[in-house]
C-alpha positions, 0 to 999 in steps of 0.5 A: 500500500502506498504511504500517505502523509496524513499529518501535513497534507502534501501539496502537489505542484504542477504546471499546465501549458496549453494543450497541443494535443487538442481537446480529444486527448484532454477529454480522454484524460478527464474521463480517466481522472473521473474514473479515479475520483474515489481514489482521490477522495479516499486520500483526502478522507484519510488525511482528515481521519488522521487529523481528527485522531491528532485532535483527540490526542491534543484535546487539552492544548487549546493552541494545538487544537486551534491549529488542527481545527484550522487544518481540518477546516482547510481540508473541508472548505471546498470539500464539504460545507457542513463539516467546514462550517462546523470547524469554522465555528470551532475556530471561533469557539477555541479563540474565545476560550483562548481569549484571542480576538485575532483567532476569533476574527480569523474564524469569522473570515473562514466562516465567510468563505464557506458561506459565500461558497454555498451562495449565502451572500447575506450571511457571508456579509454578516460574518465579515462585517463583524471582523475587526480588521485592525487586529489582524496580521497582514496575511489575514487582512489580505485574505479578508480583503480578497474574500470580501471582494469576491463576495461583492463580485459574486453578488454582482454576477448573481444580480445581473442588475444594471444599477446594483451590479456596477456598485458591487463591482466598484466596491469589490475593486476597492477591496482588491486594491487594499489586498494587493497593497499587502501582497508581494508583486510577483506572488500568485495572489498579486497577479491573479487578483489584479487579473480578476480586477482587470476582467471585471473592469472591462480591461480584458487584454490586460486580464488575459496577460496576467492570468496566462502568465500564471499558467505558463510561468508559475508552478501552481497547486491544483486549486490555484490552477483550477481557479486561474484556468476557470477565470481565464476561460470566461475571457475566452468565452467573451472573446468568442473562443469556445474551443479554447475555453473548453480546453481550459475548463477540462484542465481545470476540472481535472485539477478539481477532481485530483484535489477533491474540490467539490465546490467548483464551477469548472465542470458545470461551465464545461457541460454548458459549453459542450451542450452548446457545441452539440456534444450532448453525450459528454455534456450529460456526463459532466453535468451529472458530475457537477450535480453530484459534487454540488450535492456532496458539498451542500452548495445551495447556489451551485445546486440551483445553477446545475438544476437549471441546465441538468433537466435540459441536457438530460431531457435531450439525451433521453428523448434521443435515446427513446426516439432511436429505440422506437425507430429500431423497434419498428424496423424490426416489425417492418422486417417481420412484415417483409417475411410475411410478404415473401411467404404470401407472394412467392409469385411476386418475388421480384417485387418483394426483392425490390421492397427489401432493397427499398427497405434497406435503402431507408435503413441506410438513410436512417442509420446516417441520421443515427450517426449524427445523433451523438446522444444515443447510448452505444450499447443500446444502438449496437444491440438493435443493429445486431437484431436488424442485421440478423433479420436481414441475414435471414431474409438474404438466406431465404431469398437465395434458397428460393432463387436456387429452387426456382432455377432448378424448378423444385417448386415443392421444396419452396413450399417446405421452405416456407412452412419451416418459417416459425413466425411465432418463435420470431415474434417471441424473440422480438418481444424478449429483445424488446423487454431487454432493450426497454429495461436497459432504459427503464431499469426500475420500471417493474418496481415503479409499476408495482408501487402503484398497487397494493401487495396482493395486486403486484406483478410477480414475474416468473424466473427468467421472465423480464416482462409479462403482458400487463407490464408490456402494455404499459411499457408501450404506454411509457414509450408514448404509444397510447393508441389502443389499436397500435398496442394491439397490433404490436402485441398481436391482441385484439383491440377489445383484449387490450382495452380489457387488460387496461381496465382490469389493471387500472381498477386494481391500482391505488391510483385513480383510473384517470391518473394511472397512465400519468403515473406510468409516464412519471417512472424515470428512465436511467 
């Protein structure tokens, strides 16, 4: 097992240059890093656990407790809001026990940071306003000034008001000026916050110079790099360079994952840009990651931001998958119908052959459209194309056999060949394939369906049975097929039979008959 430094967290330093290999390699790297996300989080949790043990061992020494609480706060501040809040309170409590106003004030600054991270602007200002700045050393004053500036900038961005936003931006700039005066000219804070001020004041060219100099010439921590790259990406978006912004956000997201930073905007902004560019598949992956992080951290504002875009991306993904799944299902039905046509119209073999060619041509055109839809899941579309390919192979084999027997005038053998076609078995296999494909998209459908009934009326499937007739009828309803006649044709039942099935099922449910199908439609896809 690899040894991990727990008492003093090791700060990984690295340097990112602009990628020459393009966004594809960055995308691959980001997905690879996401696969190891739990490993990075485990490392942070191990450090936290070690610090907590150290805190217990030094319970009597207030100064040591304050130092360890500060270390725990720093681990949690961008990782978990609730725990970070807890340790910011402990910093203030320990400061009071020590009767140390500087330590109390520093705890309030730390509280202000996480309140801002959670989108609680009023509470952040309330905490910062109680800080007695004059008591603080220069390092703490700098942190106070920059945090207050960030709070005003974020509030201005949140309001987006023509009257108040300029006022908040002006106040923020004054606080940044106060902080910069206390920084070394070549320090990260001096260059970054100058760049941030230039960005907010509209001096974008100078802002780009500052931020690029940090990325290209400084060794930054993961967090410093992520913050700088995210800020620079905003400038590229404004300048109409979305590809450059996407590359930077991918690098920022990689840094956030490696540092187990849950409160960050890079993944959200990346998903939004990919969505605008038409890459729905990756946009959906990253917006889910952004939501997972926002929920884990407990960031109210970030959850609202993600919630605004997540349903749009998810909806487009699900709609595309469902449309393609329905299309492929009906292609299978079309091929089955073609088999029946060949069976009944042996004397019109040429016309049947032309119909098959036309059907293949239509399939090729549809396949071309499917290739343009990057939101389809690979395993799902591959599954149905294999099914269609099997039907086409059967048709081609059947056609060759008929052609050979016609050429050799073995007409009786043609009848035998036709009689060997087992349409019942083909239909059963089609339904089994439909059940498998449907449950890949709606894996919780059976549980969701049974939740609408009391225990004695719930469906109990046989071993190895995926769906029964009751479930299959309402699976089609969930796919948007509400016409009883269409359902009867698909399932090879009469219209009255389907109607009786629906009536019987609805009468046993715990939901009002008029609301039953709405409840079915509410069952979520993956």
